[in-house]
N, C-alpha and C positions, 0 to 999 in steps of 0.2 A: 545688567552686566555691562562692562566696558566693551567698546567696539572691538578692540584687539582680542579680548577674551572670547567674543562671539565667533570670530573667524577661527581661532585656534581650537576651540571646543568642537565646533562643527567638523573641522578637518580631522580631529582625533576620532570622533564618533564614526565618520565615514571609513577611516582606515581600519578601525576595530571591526566594523560590520563587514568590510570586504575580507579581512583576514578570517573572520568567523565563517563566512560563506565558503571560502577556499578550504577551510578545515572540513566542512561538510562534503565538498566535492572531492577532496583528496584526503581521505581519512588517515593515510600514512603520515600526514603532517603532525598528527596528535601523538604519534608513538604509542599511547595507551588509550584507545578510544573507548572509554567507559562512561558510566552515567554522569559523573561529575565533569567530565570533559564536555558532555552535551549541555549540562547546566551552564558551564562557563561560556559556551557558544551562544546559548540562549540569552545570557546576561549582556553579552557584548554585541548582540544583534539588535539594532535600533528598531527595525520594522518587522512586522508580521503581516505580510500582504499576500493575498491569494485569490484566484478566480476558480480554484478547484476544491474538491472535497478533501477534508482532512480528518484525522481521528480526534476524538474528544480529549478534553484537558485531563481526564482521569488517566489517559495513557501519556502523561506528560513527557516522560523521558524517552518514549519510544515512537511517538506519532507526530505531534504538532511541530516538534523542533526540526524534523527532517523535511519539512514542506517549504523551507526557504527556497524561493524559486527565482526565475529570471526577472520577474517584476521587482523583487527586492534587490537583485543585482543591479538593474538599471537605475533604481532610485538611489542606491548607494553611490554609483558612479556620478549621478547628478548631484548628490550631496557634496561629493569630493570637488567637482567643478565649481559648485556654488561658493564653497569656502574660498577656493582659489580666486574666483572672480571678485568676491567681496574684498579679499585682502589686497589684490593687486590694483583694484580701482580706487584705493585709498578710502575704503568704507563707503563708496557712493553707489555702487551697483548692488541693490538689495533685493531685486525682484526674485532671482533664482533662490537665494538663500532663505527669503521669507516663505516662498513656496514650499521648499523642502521642510523647513521647520514646522510649518503649519500642518503638513501631511503627517509629520512625526507626532505632533501633539494630538491630532484627532485619532491616529492609529493607536497610540498607546493609551489614550483615554478609553477607547473601546476595549482594548485588552484588559485594562484595569477593571472596568465594569463587568465584563463577561467572566473573567477569572474569579472575581469576588463572588458572582452568582454561582459559579461552578463549585467553588469551595463551600459556600452556604448549603447548596443542595446535597453535596456529598457528605457533609457532616450531619445535617439535620433531616434531610428529606429522604435519603436513600441509605438506610441504616445497613442493609445487607451488603453494601459495597464498601463500607468503611474500612474493612480489613485490607482492601486494595489501595487505600488512600495513604499518601505519604505527606505528613504534615509540613516537613521542611520544603517539599516541592511546592505546596500551596503558598507558603510564605514567600518564597522566591517569585512565584508566578504573579503575586499581587504586588510585592515591593518593587519589582524591576519596572513594570509599566508606570507605577505611581511616581517613581524617580524621573523617568523620562517625560512624563507629563509636566512635572515641576520644572525640569531643566529646560525643555523646549519652550514653555511659557516665559521663563525668565530671559531666554535668548531672543524670543520673537517680539514680545511686547515693546521694548524700546525701539526696535527697528520700525514697526508700523506707527508708533506714536510720533515720530519725528517728521512724518511726511505731511505736507499741506496740499489741499486740493488745487488743481490747475485751473486757473481763471482766464477766460478770454475777455478782452476789452474791446468794445466797439465805440468809436468816438462819433457822436452826432453834433449838430450845430449848437445845441443848447445843453447837452448833457453827455455823459460817458456811461455806457451800459456795460456792466460787468456780469458775466455769467459763467457757470461751471462748464467745463468741456465734457460732454457726454460721449461714451463709446458708441460706435455704430452697432446696428443690428447683427452684423457678422461677428463682431467681437463678443456680443452677448451670447450668440449661438455657440461660439467657441468656449465661453464660460460653461454653458449648459452641458456641452459634449464632454469636456474635460472633468467637470465636477461629477457627472454620473459615473464615468469610468473610475474615478478615485473612490467614490461612494462604494461601488461594487468591489473594488480591490480591498478596501478597509474592512467591510462588513461581511463579505462572502465567506471568509474563513470561519465565522461563527454561525452563519445561516446554514452552511453545509456540515458544520461540526456540532458544537454544543447545543445549538437551538433547533437543529434539524428534527428531533423527535417531537418537540413542542409544536413547531410550525406544521408538521405533518398531521398531528392530532387536531390542530386548529383548522386546517384545510378540510378535514373530514366533517367538522361541525358547521363551519360557516361558508365553505367553498374556497376555490382557488383565488378568484379575483379579490374578494375581501382580505384574504390572507396576505396577498401581495400588497395590497394597499396599506394594510397595517404595518407591514415590514418597511415600506418606503416612508411612511409617516414617522415611525420611530427612528429609522436610520437617517431620514432627512432632518429630524430635530437635532440629533447628535451631530450631524455634519454641518448643515447650514446655520441653524440657530446658534449653536455654541461658537462656531468660527466668526460669524458676523457680529455676534454680541461682544465677544472678548477682543477681537482684532479688527472688526469692521469689514472683513472680506473673507471669502473662501479661498482656498489655495489657487484656484484658477484665476480669481480676480487679482491675487497678489502677483501672479506671473505677468498679468497685463497692466499692473500698477493701477488698479482701480479700487474704489472703496464705496461702501454703502453710507449715505447720509440722508438726513431728512430733507424736506423741501427748503428749509431755511439754512441748510448747510451745517447742521449740527449733528452730533452722534445720536442715532435714533434711540428711542426708549425701547426697553425689553419687549413691551407689548407690540411695538411696530415690527420688531425682528421676528416675534412669534407669528405675527400675521403674515409677513412675507413667506415664512416657511409653510404655513398652512395654505396660503393662496397658490403655492406651487402645484398643489394637487388638483387645481381646476383643470378640467379636460382642455387640451389645445392651448394651454398657458404658453408653451414654447413658441407657438406660432404667432403670439401676440407681439413678439419683438420685431416682426416684419413692419409694425407701425412705428409710431413715435416713442412709445414707451410700453413696457410689459405690464400685464395685469397685476402681477404681484407687486410691482413697484407702485402702480396707480392706486390700488385699493389700500395699500398700507401707507400711502403718502410718503414714500421713500424714493431715492434715486441712486443710480450708480454713476460715479464721476471719476475722471482721470485725476491722478495725483501728479505732483511735479516730478519730473524725471531728471535726476542729477547724475545718472549713470550713463551707460552706453546709449547713444542717440541714433536715430535713423533706422534703417532696415538691417543694419549689421547684426543686431541682437536676435533677429529672427532666423539667423543661421543656426542658432542654438537648437530649435526644434528639429531641424534637419539632422544635426549631429546626434541629437538624442534618439531620433528615429533610427539612424544607422546603428547606434549602439544597441537598440532593442533588436533590430534585425540580426546584427552580429551575435547578440546573446542567444537569440532563438536558434540560429543556425549552429552556433558553437555548442549549445546545450544538446541539440539534436544529434550532432556528430558525436559528442562525448557519450551520450546515452547509447547510441548504436555501437560505439567502440566497446563500452562496458558490457553490453548485452552479448556481443560477439565474443568477448574475452571470457565471460561467464559460461557461455555455451561451450567454447573450446576447453576451458578448464574441466567442465563437467564431463566432456567426452574423453578427455585425457584420463580421468578417474575411471571411466568405464573401461578404457583400453587397459589400464593397469589391473583392474579387477578381472577382465577377461584373460589377460596373460597369466595371472595367478591361478585362475581356474583351469586353464589349459595345461598347466604344469602338474595339476593334481586331479586329472580325469579319473573316473571310476566306472564300474560296470552298471551303476544305477543312474546314468546320465543320458541326456538326449541333446544332440547338436541341431540347432536350427540354422538353415542356410537360405540365403536369397540369391536368385540369379542376377548376375552382374548386367545381363542384357534386358532384364525385366524392369522397365522404367517405373512402373507403378507398384513394384513389390507386391504383386497380386498373388504370386505362388510361392509358398514356402516348402522347403524340402527338409525332412526330419531324418537324422541319422541316429539310430539307436545303438549305443555302445554295448558290445557283448563282453570284451575284455581288453586290457591294455598291456603294452610292453614298453620298454624304455624308448624304443624307436617308433612305434606305430600304435595306432588305435584301430581296433578291429570291431566291426558291427555290421548292421544291415539297414537299408532304407526302408522306412515305413511306406506302405502303399499311399499314393497321392490322395485317394478317396478317404483315407483314415487320418489325414493330417489336419483336418479342420477343427479337431477337438483340443488343440494346444496341449498343455501338460496337465490337464484336469484328470479327475478320476476316470472319465470315460476313455481318454487316450491311454492311460495306464492299463485299463481293462483290454482295450483293443491290442495294445502292445503285447500283453500277456497271452491273449488268444492267438495273435499272429506268430509269437515266438514258438508256440506249440507246433506251427507248421514247418519249423526248421528252415527259415529263409537263408539265402545265400549270404555268407559272411565275406565282406570285402575289407581291405586294409587302407587306412589313410596315414601317411607318414606324419610325424609330429612337425617336421620341417614345413610341410605344406600347410598344416593347420596354423602355424605361427605366421604365415603369409596371407592368410585367408580373411583378413579384416582390414579396413582403412586405419592407418596409424594416426590420422589427424582428421579434424572436422572438414578441412578443405578436400582431403582425399575422399571422404565419405560423400561430399557433395558432387565430386567429379566421378563417383562410383569407381575410384581407383582401387587397386589391390584386389586380389581374388585368386582362387586356385582351381585347377581342373580336378574334380573328384573322380574316383574310379567309375568307369562305365558311363560317365556323363560327358557331353560335348562342350556345353557353355561354361565359362568360368562362374564360380559361386563364391560368395563371401559370407563369413560366419557372422550371424546376427546375435544369437542368444545361446546360452548353455542352461538347460533345464536339469534340475535334480529330481529324479523320481524317487521319492523317499520311502517306498515300501508301504506296508499297512499303516493305518492311522486310525486307531480305535478311539471313539468318543463316547461320552455318557449320553444316552438318549433320554434320561429322566423319565423313563416309562417303566411299567411293571405293576406288580401288585402282590399281596400276601393272602393266601387262602388256607386257613387252618395251619397246618405245619409246612405248607408249600410256599416258597419264595420265588417270584419271577422277576428278574432284573433285565432291563433293556439296554442295548448298546447299538452302535452302528459303525461301519467301516468307511472312512473317508479317503482311503488310499488304495493301494494295490489289493487285488484278490488275495485272501489269506485263509489260513486254517487254524482253529484252536488246537494246539498240540499238547496242552497240559493245564490243569487247575490244581493249585495247592492250597488247602484250607489252613490259614494261620490262626484264626480265632473263631470260636463257635463250633457247634456240632453239625455244621452243614454237610450234606451229601449231595454230589451232583446228580441230577436226574434229567433225562435218563443217562446212564453211563455211555451210551453210544455218541453222546455229544462231543466227547474227546475225538479229535481228528475230523470233526464235522467242518465242511467248508463254509466260510462266511462271505459269499460272493453274490448272495441273492439280492433282489431289489432293483430299482431303476438307477437312480443317480448315487444315492448314499445307502447302500444295503444295510438294513437293520437286522439284528438277531437277538434272541432271548435266551438267557441262561436260567435254568430251573433247578432249585435245591430242595431237598427234603429235610425233615427233622428241625425246622426252623421254629423258634419260640418268638412270638410277636413282641417287639419292643426291646429285644436283645441286640447287642452289637456284634458285628461279624467283620472278618477280614480275610481276603484270599488273594492269591497271585494268579494271574492269567498269562499263560504263555501263548504267543501267536507267531506263526511262521508264514511269511508271505510267499508269493509265487517264485521269487528269486532265491528262496532259501534263507532269507534274513530272519533272525529270531528277535522278538521283542517281548518284554515283560511289563505287565501292568498290575499295579497294586490297587485293589478295590476295598474301600472301607465304608461302613455305613450302618444304619439302623432301619429296618423295613426297606422301603424303596428309596429312602433318602440316602444317597451314596456319593462318594467321591472317587474319581479315577485318576491315578497318577502314573505316568510312564516312568519306569525305573531306569531305562538305558536308552 
């Protein structure tokens, strides 16, 4: 492509990517944040970089798209700067733009390969999950990275092809010696450091996502170290071999304007490039650059040389890493501050919903409810106070405090049972005004943290604030799925999960059943430990015939419930009618 087109296209890609990232950070910008908006964001996002775990591609529209993070934000800003540098330098400063385009090429090549694998396995290897698979998403997930691979290659190839090696001439008496300018060991160490970081950024999204189950299974078979080695061999091939074969350099080498050549100064053969990649796995290969040449250079008969620099000269260019570092730090701090703000906002909104729900409940208090209070002076909220409502008026709520030793049972069956037994002792009734109750809880999360708001309850000294309103729902009869039939006798099991209660009536709707014994009517059903169970026995039952009857239950507060029981033999269903 023409040089002007390279600058413009790179600038447009950077702007689209930044806008897409802002749409993820500020969903309100999208107005209608649906699946296809997410697809648009995915298409216009040039990079998928991550050091963190993401969800698999099968959750395309809900998982991997939302993992655009600060690394992508930083590389997008760098892409924007590179296009501007390249344009304003009259197309001479190519280091930064070549670096960004090479990262884009390698990243989208990995996306294309992994998304193609994910599509293949979803369609052919995991048939039970096909119903969750969206073919249009699969096409987009393959077509998008393939387009970016083609585009970045077309933009990058002309840039790196126009550069010539930098040659140093030394004049002697009888001859002139010309040799390539080689980077120092420190520069090669910088290459290693930056390339490893980029390799992790590009491939971690798949190692912790789509490939994670496979690598975990492989680790169980061959062990952790061989699995890591296999990962780095495969990732290293895709990163080092592909970039050095197609462009003569990795992204880090492009940033320092260096290139891989053979010892004669020509483009290495593919065999030499593959050898370089494999020799990198030699233990302590990185330390070999403390000498004159690295092992993977020496054994593959290749070298890394400087290219002619027609752009910014001197040390001014190295201000760029400092600026880039400040951008990264600013992105980290900014993202952290934004996340903390969003979390605080979410907590505040959730508490406001709790307050609204609490206020609505306070307006509709009834005699089957229990108020839980915490002392404003109890820093650890270790002691709860329970106020059992007896009856209510328009101005006040009347009730009694449950003894402290009985309040460890919360609102479970056991508390209901203790409340019922305690009520029989006729406890002292006190009144709390509704006005005081409406002031007895923090109105905001900040007030709650400061333990602000509270009210003095009757006969208590320290301020209390309202924590929870429990509804004690009376009896709760459940099907025990027990019983048996013996001749003409049918025994059916049930249990009570709620308040103590009594069976006050049984009406036979279908069948010739007779309740046995008749004294079962008005018998209490409060026996047992946690969930009391009881058995109903009927006479005149013919095995295999259907029956239906209605059971009336009255709880200890006088509330009446009706249950419809239908079935054959001991296979029965129980439905509450009111």
